[in-house]
C-alpha positions in Angstrom: 10.3 11.6 -48.0 10.3 8.7 -45.7 10.1 8.4 -42.0 9.4 5.7 -39.7 6.8 6.0 -37.4 7.4 4.4 -33.6 5.7 4.5 -30.4 5.4 7.1 -27.9 6.9 6.9 -24.8 5.2 6.2 -22.1 6.2 9.1 -19.4 5.2 11.4 -22.3 2.3 9.6 -23.5 0.6 9.8 -19.8 2.4 13.4 -19.5 1.0 14.9 -21.9 -2.7 13.0 -21.0 -2.9 13.8 -17.4 -0.8 17.4 -17.3 -2.4 18.9 -20.7 -5.7 21.0 -20.1 -8.0 23.7 -21.9 -8.3 27.1 -21.4 -12.4 26.4 -21.3 -12.1 24.3 -18.5 -12.4 27.2 -15.9 -14.7 30.3 -16.1 -13.0 34.0 -14.5 -15.8 33.5 -11.6 -14.6 29.4 -10.9 -11.2 31.0 -10.9 -12.0 34.0 -8.3 -14.0 31.6 -5.9 -10.9 29.6 -5.9 -8.3 32.0 -5.0 -8.5 31.7 -2.0 -6.2 34.8 -1.3 -3.7 33.6 -3.8 -2.9 37.6 -5.4 -2.5 36.7 -9.7 -0.2 39.2 -11.6 0.2 39.7 -15.1 3.5 40.6 -16.3 3.8 41.4 -20.2 7.4 42.7 -22.2 6.7 44.8 -25.0 9.1 46.6 -27.1 7.4 49.2 -29.6 4.4 47.5 -29.6 2.1 50.5 -29.4 0.0 48.4 -32.7 -1.8 45.8 -30.0 -0.7 46.3 -26.7 -3.4 49.1 -25.4 -6.0 46.3 -26.4 -3.6 43.2 -24.3 -4.4 45.8 -21.1 -7.7 46.7 -21.3 -9.5 43.4 -22.2 -7.5 42.0 -19.1 -8.1 45.0 -16.8 -12.1 45.2 -18.3 -12.4 41.5 -18.4 -10.3 40.2 -15.4 -10.0 43.1 -13.3 -12.7 44.7 -12.8 -15.7 42.7 -13.8 -14.3 39.5 -11.7 -11.0 40.4 -9.2 -9.5 37.6 -10.7 -6.3 39.6 -11.5 -4.7 41.8 -9.2 -2.0 43.7 -10.8 -0.8 44.4 -14.3 2.4 45.3 -15.2 3.6 46.1 -19.0 8.0 46.1 -19.0 8.6 48.6 -21.5 11.4 47.0 -22.9 13.3 50.7 -24.2 10.5 51.1 -26.6 11.1 53.6 -29.0 7.4 54.6 -29.6 4.3 55.0 -27.7 4.4 52.0 -26.5 4.8 53.0 -23.0 1.7 55.4 -22.9 -0.8 53.4 -24.4 -0.2 51.5 -22.1 -1.1 53.2 -19.1 -3.6 54.8 -20.6 -5.8 51.3 -21.0 -5.0 51.0 -17.6 -1.5 49.3 -17.2 0.9 50.2 -14.3 4.1 50.7 -16.8 7.4 50.2 -15.5 11.0 50.1 -17.9 13.3 47.4 -17.8 16.2 49.9 -16.9 14.2 50.8 -14.2 14.1 47.7 -12.6 17.9 46.5 -13.3 18.9 49.9 -12.5 22.9 48.8 -11.2 22.8 46.1 -12.3 25.1 45.2 -15.8 22.8 46.4 -19.0 21.3 43.3 -20.6 20.0 42.6 -24.0 16.9 41.1 -24.7 13.0 39.4 -24.2 14.8 38.0 -21.0 16.0 40.5 -19.4 12.6 41.8 -19.6 10.5 39.0 -18.3 13.0 39.2 -15.2 12.2 42.9 -14.5 8.7 42.5 -15.0 9.2 39.1 -11.9 11.1 42.2 -9.7 7.6 44.3 -10.4 5.3 41.5 -10.0 4.3 41.1 -6.1 1.5 38.1 -6.9 2.0 34.8 -5.8 1.5 33.7 -8.9 2.7 35.5 -12.0 2.2 34.6 -15.7 3.5 36.1 -18.8 2.4 37.4 -21.6 3.6 38.9 -24.9 2.6 42.4 -26.0 2.1 41.6 -29.9 -1.0 39.5 -30.0 -3.7 40.1 -31.9 -7.2 39.8 -31.0 -6.6 39.3 -27.7 -8.7 36.7 -25.5 -9.0 36.5 -21.7 -8.9 32.8 -22.0 -5.0 33.6 -22.5 -4.9 34.1 -18.5 -7.8 32.6 -17.4 -5.6 29.5 -18.6 -2.5 30.3 -17.3 -3.5 30.5 -13.7 -6.6 27.7 -14.1 -4.9 24.7 -13.0 -2.2 27.5 -10.7 -5.1 28.3 -8.8 -6.9 24.7 -8.3 -4.4 22.1 -8.6 -1.4 22.9 -6.1 0.8 20.1 -7.6 1.0 22.2 -10.6 4.0 24.3 -9.9 4.1 25.9 -14.0 2.3 25.8 -17.0 2.8 26.4 -20.5 0.9 27.8 -22.9 0.4 26.0 -26.7 -2.2 27.1 -29.5 -2.2 26.8 -33.2 -0.6 29.9 -34.9 -1.3 30.2 -38.4 2.0 31.1 -41.1 0.1 33.9 -43.7 1.2 33.1 -47.0 2.0 36.0 -49.1 -0.8 34.1 -51.6 -2.7 34.4 -49.3 -2.7 30.7 -48.4 -2.9 29.8 -44.1 -0.2 27.6 -42.9 -2.8 26.3 -39.6 0.0 25.4 -37.9 3.5 26.2 -40.5 3.6 29.2 -36.9 6.2 27.8 -34.9 9.1 27.5 -37.2 12.1 27.5 -35.0 10.2 25.1 -32.5 10.4 22.7 -34.9 13.2 23.5 -36.9 15.5 23.9 -33.3 14.0 23.9 -30.2 11.8 20.4 -30.7 14.8 17.7 -31.7 16.9 19.3 -29.5 14.6 18.6 -26.7 13.9 15.5 -27.9 17.8 14.8 -28.5 18.8 15.6 -25.1 15.9 16.2 -22.4 13.4 13.6 -23.9 10.7 14.2 -20.8 10.3 17.4 -22.3 9.1 16.4 -25.6 5.1 16.1 -24.8 5.3 20.4 -24.9 3.4 21.2 -27.8 4.8 24.9 -28.3 8.2 24.6 -26.0 8.9 28.4 -26.4 5.3 30.0 -26.1 5.4 33.3 -25.1 2.8 32.2 -22.7 3.0 30.6 -19.4 3.0 31.0 -15.8 4.0 30.1 -12.2 4.3 30.5 -8.6 6.3 32.9 -7.5 8.6 30.9 -5.2 9.1 28.9 -8.3 10.3 31.4 -10.7 12.2 32.8 -8.6 14.7 30.3 -8.2 15.4 30.1 -11.6 18.1 32.1 -13.7 16.4 34.1 -16.5 18.4 33.8 -20.1 18.0 37.9 -21.3 17.5 36.6 -25.1 15.1 34.2 -26.9 16.8 30.6 -24.8 14.6 32.3 -21.7 11.5 29.8 -23.2 14.1 26.5 -23.4 15.9 27.2 -20.3 12.9 27.8 -18.1 11.9 24.0 -19.5 15.1 23.1 -18.4 15.2 24.6 -15.0 12.0 22.9 -14.6 12.8 19.8 -15.2 15.6 19.8 -13.7 14.2 21.7 -10.5 11.0 19.9 -9.5 10.5 16.9 -12.0 8.2 16.5 -14.8 4.8 16.3 -13.4 5.1 19.7 -11.5 4.4 20.8 -15.4 1.7 21.1 -17.5 0.3 23.1 -20.5 -2.8 24.3 -21.4 -4.6 24.8 -25.3 -5.1 28.5 -25.4 -7.1 28.6 -28.9 -5.8 30.4 -31.8 -2.1 33.1 -31.3 -2.8 35.6 -34.0 0.9 37.8 -33.5 3.7 39.3 -36.4 6.1 37.2 -37.8 8.9 37.6 -38.2 12.0 37.9 -40.8 13.6 34.4 -42.0 17.2 36.2 -40.7 16.0 37.1 -37.4 14.4 33.5 -36.4 18.2 32.4 -37.7 19.0 34.8 -34.8 16.7 33.2 -32.5 17.6 29.8 -33.0 21.0 30.8 -32.7 20.5 31.9 -29.4 18.5 28.8 -28.6 21.3 26.7 -29.8 23.7 28.8 -27.7 21.4 28.3 -24.6 20.9 24.4 -24.3 24.2 24.0 -25.0 25.3 26.5 -21.5 22.6 23.9 -20.3 24.4 20.9 -21.2 28.0 22.2 -19.7 26.2 22.5 -16.5 25.0 19.3 -16.6 27.9 17.2 -18.0 26.9 16.4 -21.0 30.2 18.1 -22.7 33.2 19.5 -21.5 33.2 23.0 -20.0 36.5 23.8 -21.4 34.6 23.2 -25.4 33.5 27.0 -26.3 31.5 27.5 -29.3 31.7 30.5 -31.6 29.0 33.4 -30.5 29.3 35.0 -33.6 26.9 34.3 -36.7 26.9 34.5 -40.3 24.6 35.7 -42.4 24.2 36.8 -45.7 21.2 39.9 -46.8 20.3 40.4 -50.5 21.7 43.4 -51.7 22.9 46.5 -49.6 24.7 49.3 -49.7 27.6 46.9 -48.7 26.7 44.2 -51.1 30.5 42.3 -52.3 30.2 42.4 -56.2 30.6 38.7 -56.2 28.0 37.6 -54.3 25.3 40.4 -54.7 24.6 40.0 -50.7 26.1 42.4 -47.8 27.8 39.7 -44.7 26.0 40.3 -41.7 27.7 39.2 -38.5 25.3 39.4 -35.0 27.0 38.2 -31.7 24.3 35.4 -30.6 26.1 35.4 -27.1 24.2 34.0 -24.3 23.9 36.1 -21.2 20.8 35.8 -17.8 19.7 37.0 -14.9 20.5 35.4 -11.7 17.6 33.4 -9.6 15.7 36.6 -8.0 15.9 35.1 -4.7 19.8 35.8 -4.5 18.7 39.0 -4.7 16.7 39.9 -1.8 17.5 43.7 -1.7 15.3 44.4 -5.1 11.9 43.5 -3.3 13.2 47.1 -2.1 12.8 48.6 -6.1 9.5 46.2 -6.8 8.2 48.6 -3.3 9.1 51.8 -5.0 8.5 51.0 -8.5 4.6 50.9 -6.7 5.1 54.7 -5.6 6.0 56.1 -7.9 2.7 55.2 -10.3 
């Protein structure tokens, strides 16, 4: 394949140099000393993650709560699991809240972003770190790396993680950085097209990030898979690039999704970008794309004879929760969740 090389944007190069760190820069004890009264919450959204959630919670609790008191609050948001996720997380030492409990009385929304928003409702820390619940071989550096810049540099408001994500093929071959398929095929091209200042983020869709509560409460949360890209675009508009940072967390191992599922994820990301383009005046508000995604699944009882495939149609429309600071009454829900625990 032919391609040309050109120079990196001076803005992106300068930001990537100045605002990129490594999790190894901070030890837990150094960060405890740097807290100076700042409280830290870790929020883990989880749906049907009984196989991994216990080890993640236990690692954080043992190394960052009991051994050193870096994490003040460890919350797992049970996102309508049908397995023992909530029970396993509680047994490992997490405060478990349900997504529906924290959004009671509000319209029911689906997706990871809504679970993250529910976690922000439940959390009370000055700094809130989000970690996915499907991580394998979890290491405490995922937390220390995310909160490190926030506890040591007051000019940083938000930190995004990045890592090596291996893609394991059936023949036993591992593609070292092949795990970010939706990033490379969808998110990165869109960011480079419309918000090139954000092109220095190695993994804009990473599920591990942290921010100051005062900043996170000003953001709307997209309910589905567009939450990460929406957050970056909204933060760029709200506080500018210099308040954002990224940290190398090492290697990430987790369960990979099917190509069909990744297609739905990509579609939601595209809809999220469309919404942001409308708000920022790139496209006219009266132009609306279709919210239905048609895919083809081989075989199946409903397969059409000439296709030998089943047609699967999914609604990939994007909904979102408003900024939390617009709903001050939800603070009482946070207090009640602590009493109930």
